[in-house]
N, C-alpha and C positions, 0 to 999 in steps of 0.2 A: 203371256209373256213369260220366257226363261230366266230366271234368275243368274246374274252374272258370278259365277265362284271365286270367292277372295279367303284369303289366311287372315282377316280383318276387316276393320271395316275402313272403308276408304276417306280419306280424308277429302279426296277431289272427285265428285262423279268419271267416271273413264268416258261418260259419253258428251256431258252436256261442260263442263272441266270446273263447274260449280261446286261451291264448298258448302253445298245442302242436304248431304246426307245424314241421314239419321233415323233412331231405330222404329220398326215396325211392332207396336205392341196387339199382342193375340188378345181375346178376353175379355169378359166385362168392361170396358171402361169407368175411369175413376173421373169425379169431378177437374181433378190436380188432372188426368191426359186430356182434357177436352179443351183446358186452357192451354197445354201444350203443343193439341193438335191448333189453337188458335194460333200461334206464333209459331206454325210450321218447324217447331220442338220433335213434333213425335209423328207417327203415319200411323191408323187405325188399319189391320189387319182383319177382322173378322173374330167367330170364335174357335173357331175351328185351326188349328195348326197340324199339320205336316211336317214328315221327314222330309219333305222337300220345300216345305215354306219360307219364301224369302226373310233375313233378318235386318236387311236396311233397306233404305229407297232414300232416293235422292226428291226432295220436294219439287224444285221444278221441270223436270221431264219424267219422274215415274221409275227410272230406271231401278230397276230391284238387284239386292246385293245378296247372295247367299254365302255363309260363312262355310268353309271345310277346312279339314285337319292337315296337314303338312306332312307326309311319316317320312 
């Protein structure tokens, strides 16, 4: 799935309208990260990050968002 490009973290998901858009964490998760994951306040993105990796995701519908800079 290609992430939706946005200039900042959306307050609401563009697809489902819910306010469940959270940060995606890349790398080795800590114990605190697992607690946030259980509370649906964080999404684990894996260990590898690329220029195309999304920054945020909706925990309800899994829509992903990528930050881009406005010029």
